[in-house]
N, C-alpha and C positions, 0 to 999 in steps of 0.2 A: 373091483376098483371103485372107490367112492366117487359119486358124481360131484362135479365142480359146477358151481352156480354163479351166474352173473345177474346183476340187477341194474337195469338201464333206466336212469332217472332216479335221483335220490331226494325227492321231495318228501312230503308227509307219508305217502304210500311206500315209496321205494326205500327210504331209510329204515322204516319199520320192518319191511319185508326182508331187507338185507340182514338186519340184526337178528331177526327171528330165525332165518335160515342158518345163521352161524350158531345160534343157540341150539338148534336141532342137530348140530354136529357137522354141517357141511363147510367146506372151504368156499368162501364167497368173495366176489370182486364186484364192487359197485362202480358204476360209471355215471358221470354227469359232465355236461359241456360247460358248466360254470366252475372255473378253477377255485374261486373263493369258497364255494360250497364244499368242494372236495377237501380243501385244506382244513375247514372246520370239522368235517366228519372224521378226517384222518387223525385229528387231535382228540377224538372221543366226545365231541360236542355236537349238538343238533341245532339246526336253524329255526326250530319251532319248539313250542312247549307241548309235550305229550308225556303224561305221567309214566315213569318207569323206562322210557325209551333211552334217555342218556345213560342210565345205569347199565342197561342191556348192551348198548353200543360199546361202552368202555370195557365191558367184560370180554369183548372179542376183538377189538381193533388192534391190528398188528402195531407193535412199537410202544404200546402202553404197558407199563409195568404190571405184571400179574395177569395180563389178558391171555386168552387162548391163542391169539394171533390168527384166528381163522378168517378174519374180515379185513379186506384191504379196499382202497378206493383209487380210481384212476380217471384220467380224461382221454385215454388212448383206446380207440376202437380196435386197433390191431391187437392190443393186449387182451381185450375182451374176447375177440374171435379165437385167439390162440388158447385162452384159458377155459372157456365155458363149454360144458356139455348141455346145460339147460340155461336159456337166456330169458329172464322175466322182464317184460317191457312195462314200466310203471310210470310213464310220463303223463302229463296233465292233458285233459281235454276240456278246456274252458268253453263257455258260451261265446258264439261269434258276436262281434261288436255290432249292435244294431239289429241282430237277428235272434231267433229262437234256436237255430241249429247249432250243432256241436262243431267246434274248431278242431279238425283232425290234423292240423299241420305238424304238431309235435309228434304225434304217433306216426304219421307218414314219414317224417324225417328220421325217426328212430329206426323204423323198419328198413328204410333205404340204406342207412349206414350199416345196420346189422347184416343186411343181405350181402354187403361187400366183403365181410370178414368172417362170417359164420362157417365153421367146418362142416363138411358133409357128415351126416349122422347125428348132428346136434339138434336140439329142439328149441324153437322159439315159443314163448308163452305170453300171450297178451293178458295183462291184468287191468289195463285202463278201461274206463267206462266209455263204450263206443256205440254209435248207431248200429242197429241190427243190419247185417249184411257186410260189415267192415271186415270181419275175419276172412270170409271167402275171398274178398278182394286182396287182402294183405297176404294171403297164402300164395297168391300169384306173384308177389314181389320177391319172395324168397327163392334162392337158387335150388336146383335139383339136389335132393339128398338132405335138405333141411326141412323138417316138419313143423307144423304149427298147431298149437292147442290154445283154447281160450279159457282162462281161469279167473273169472271176475272177483274183485275184492268186495268185502262187506265190512270194512272197518268203521267203527264208530269213534269219532274223535273223543279223547278222554279214556278210551278203552282199547286203543289200537293194538297195544302189545298183547293184551289178553285175547283179543279177537284173532290175532295172527297165530299165536301159539296154541290156542284152544278154540278153533273156529266152530260155530254152531252148524256149519255145513261147508263142504268143499265141492264146488261145481266145476266140472271139467268138460269143455266142449272140444270134440275131436272130429276130424274129417269123416264124412259119411262112408267113404270108400275103404280106407284102411287106417283107423285111428288106434289100432292095438298097441303099437310101440309107444305112442304119445301117452296113452293111458298108463302103460306099464311104468314109464319113467316118472310120471307124476304120482303114481301110487308109491313109488320109492321115495320121492321128495317128501310126501306127506305121511310117511309110514308112522311117525310118532303120534300126531293127532288122531289118525285113523285108529291106531291101536288103543287110544284113550277114549274112543267112542264117537269121534266126529264123523257124521255121515259123508260118504264119498259118492257124489251124484254125477254120472256120466251122461252127457247129452250130445246133440249135434251143435254146430256152430251157432245157428240162429237162436236156439233156445238158451244157450249159455249167455249170449249177449243180452237177451231179453230179461234174464233173471234179475240182474241188478236194477235195471230201469223199472221193471214191474214191482220189485220190492220197495223201491223208493217212492214210486207212485202210490202204492198202497199206504205207506206210512204218512205221506203228505195228505192223502185223502182222510185218514183217521184224525190227523191234527186239525185240518180245516173243518172237518165235520163237527168236532167239539167246539171249535171257535164259532161256527155258525150257530150252534146251540146256545153259546154264550150271548150272542146277539139277541136271540129270542128271549133268553132269561132276563136280559137287561130290560127288554121292552115289556115283559110280562110280570116282572118282579120275582122270578125264580132264582134258584141257586145252582149254577152250573157245576160247582164242585160236588154237591149232593147228587145231582143228575148223573154225573160221570161215575160216581161211586156206585149208584144203583144199577146202571146199565153194564158197568164193568164186572159185576158178579155173574153176568151171563157168560158162560165159558166160550160161547161162539163169538163174543165181542172182546172180552178181556179188558183189563184196566190200564194197560200200557198205552202211552201216547194219547191219553185222554185228559191232560191238564190244559185247560183253556188259558190263553194269554195272548201275547203280541205276535205269536206265530213262529214259523220256522225260517231259518236262513242258512248261511254257510256256503261252502263251495260245492255241495253235492245236490241236495234235494231241489232247490230252485232251478238250477241249470239242467239237471237231469230230466225233470218232468217237462221242461220246455223243449229240450232236444228230442224227447220221446214224441211229443206232439208234432214237431217238425218232421221227424222221420215217418210218422204215420201218414202225414200228408203226402210225402214223397212216394209212399207205397200205395196211395190211393184209398186209404182206410182212415182218413182223418176223423170221420164221425165216431169211430170207436173210442177216441180219446177226447172228445169234445168236453167231457166232464172235467178234465184236468185244467182246462182254461178257467173254469169257475173255482176250482181248488186254489189255483194261483191267485185269482182275484180276491177270494176270501182272505187268503193269507196276507196279501199286500194291504187290504183294507184295514186289517187289525192295527197296523202301524198308525194310520191316520186316526183311528178311533182312540188310540192312546194319547195322541197329541190333543185331540178334542177333550178327552177326560182331564188332561192337565189344564187346558184352557178353562174349563168349567170350574175346576178346583180353585182357580185364581179369580173367580168371579165372572167368568165368561167374556172378559174383555181381552185386550191385546196382551201379548207376552212382553211387549216393549218395557225394558227396565226391570222385569221380574227375574228373580234368581231361581234357577231350577237345578236341582241335584239329580244326576243320573247314576244309579248304581248298576254297573255292568256296561261293557263295551263289546265283549265277544258274543258270538251267536249262540254259544252254549257254555256251560261251566267246564272246568278241567281242560281248557284249550286257550291258546292265544290267538285263535283265528277270528278275524273280524270281517271276513268276506260276507257280503250281503247280510250284515248283522242287523236285526230289527232294533236292537238297543241303540246302535250308532245312527241308524236311519231316523229314529224318533228324536234323538238328541240333535241331529243335524237339521231336521224340520223346524224344531222349536228355535234353534239358533238363528235360522234364516228368517224367522218371524219376529226377531228382535229380543228373544230371551237370552239372559246371561246364564249359559249352561256350563256346569262343572261336572266332569265325569270321573269316576273312579272304577277301576277293574283290577283284580288281583294279578292277572297275567297279561292282559291285552293292551296295556297303556302305550307301549312303543308302537305297535301296529296301528292303534287307533289314531295316534298323532300323525302318522303318515297319511292316513285317509282323510282325517278332519283336523288339520293343524290349527284351525281358527277356534276350535272349542277350548274351553278351559279344562284343566286337568288337575286333580288333587292326588296327594300321596297316600291318602287313607279315606275310608268312608266318612269318618268324623269330619275331616277337613272339607270333603265334598259337600256335606250337609250344612256346614257352618253358614249361617245367614240365609239359608234357602227358604223360599216361600212355598215350595212343594218338592217332594222327593219322589222320584220314579224308580221302582225296583224292576229292572228289565233283563237281568241275567241271573239265573238261580244258583249262584255260588253258595256253597255251604257257609262261607264267611259271612255272607249277608243274613242268612237265616239265624246265625248265632250272635248277631249284633245286639247290643244293649239298647233297647228303644228309649229308655229313660236318659241315658247318656247323650243320645242323639237329640232328643227333645230339648235338652238344655242349651244346645247351640243353634238349633234351627230357628229361623225367624218366625215361621208358622209351622207347627207340627202336623203336616198333612202328607200322607204317604199313599201312593198309588201302586198297587202290586200288579205289575204286568205279567207276572208268572204264577200267580196264585200259590206261592210257595212260603210266604211269611205266615207267622202265627198271628192272625188278626186280633184275637182276644188279648194277647200279650201286648201288642202295640197299642191297642185302645186303652188298656189298663195303665199304660205309661203316659197317657194324655194325648195320643195321636188320633187324628181323624184318619181312619183306615178305609180304603176302597180297593176292591179287586175287580178285574174284568169278569162280568157275568154273574156277579154276586150282589146280594142286597146291601144297601148302604149301612144299615144299622148292625 
C-alpha cells in the first residue's frame, strides 16, 4: 500500500515539498493554520514567486481540470492525523526578536498539535532548520508508537523545485537506538531521486541538525571572505573579480560564491549563522564559532560601504535632494523574497539620509512596498533611472544584465552606475557613456 504524506506548514518550504511529493507519485495533504493561504493553494496558486512551483502545483491539486488530484490542502489537524503515514513538519524558525537565537514557537506548536492526532505507526519528519538538540527534545513530545526522523532541507530560492525533485544529497537523522523503520520509510519516500543518483546519508539526530547550519555557515564564510578581499582590493588598487577568478581555479576552493558585492541576505543565511552562534554559546563552545561574528560583521559592513560609494559618486556631500535609482529589491534574483535584503537596506539608508530613492525589481515590488512604503517605486528599470543622479545595481537579475545602457543614459540626469553585484558588463556600460564602478574593482 502506497504511503500517504502530509506536509505541515505551506510556506516556501512546505508548498514546494508538498508539490514535489505529489510529483513523485504520492497522495499528499498539506496543512496550514492560515485559511487564506490554504484557499490560495487549493486554487493552484502560490503566495510567493518561485520559478516552476505554480505550474507543478497546478499539475497535482485536486479539483483543477487536468490535474492528477494527488494533492489537497486542509486546516484540520484531525484530517492530517487520520490521513498521514509520514508527516513532514516544514514550519518557519525565524530569529528571535532582539536576540540571535532561533524562535522555536512554530515548531513546538506544530509538534504539539501533531502529537494529539498522529496514528501509532506513523512517522514524523522534521525539515525545519532548528538548533542542535531540538530533535531529541521533540521526540519526547510524540506519543508512543510515533517515530521521529530529521530530514533537513537544502533549498535554494529560485531553484527550489529542482532542489526538491533532484536533491544533491538527502540527509536523514534517525534515533540512535532503533532508527531502522524511519530510515526504511524515508528511503521509500525518496526512492525516485535516490534511483537517479542523489546520495542518501543516514546520521544521528545531532549530525542531521548540524548539517544545514554548517553548510550555511560555510557558504556565508566564503561570501564574506571574497567581500573582505574586495575591501583590500579597493585599498590597494587590485581587482577582486580577477582575484576571484584566479583562486577559483584551485579545485580546493572552487569558483562558486566568490562574486564580491553588497553581501548576502534572505531568510536563511543571516538568521541561521546567528542562531548557530547562539546555540554554540548554550553548549559552552561559543569560541568554536567566534569567526561567524566577523563573517556577519563583514556582510553587514558591505551595505554601508555601498551607501558611502553612492555618496562619493554624488560628490561626497549630502544625499538631500539627490535622485537615486536602485535596481533590485529582492535579496537574490528569481525570487520575490525581500527578507533582510541588502538592496532594500541600502535603499532605505539612502532614503533616511534625504535621498529621493526610486526602486525597481522584476518580482519583488509588492513585498518591498510592504517593508518600505515610503520609498519611490517605478514600473520599469527605465522609469526608475529617469532623472537619476546615480544608479545602483543591487540584485543580479538577468533583466538588468540585458538592459540597454545607451537607452538608460538618455534618460538619466547623470550617467553614473555603481555595480553592487559585479554582474554588469562594465566595458559595455562605459562605451555607452556611463561612469561605471564596481565594488572591489579599479575605477578605470
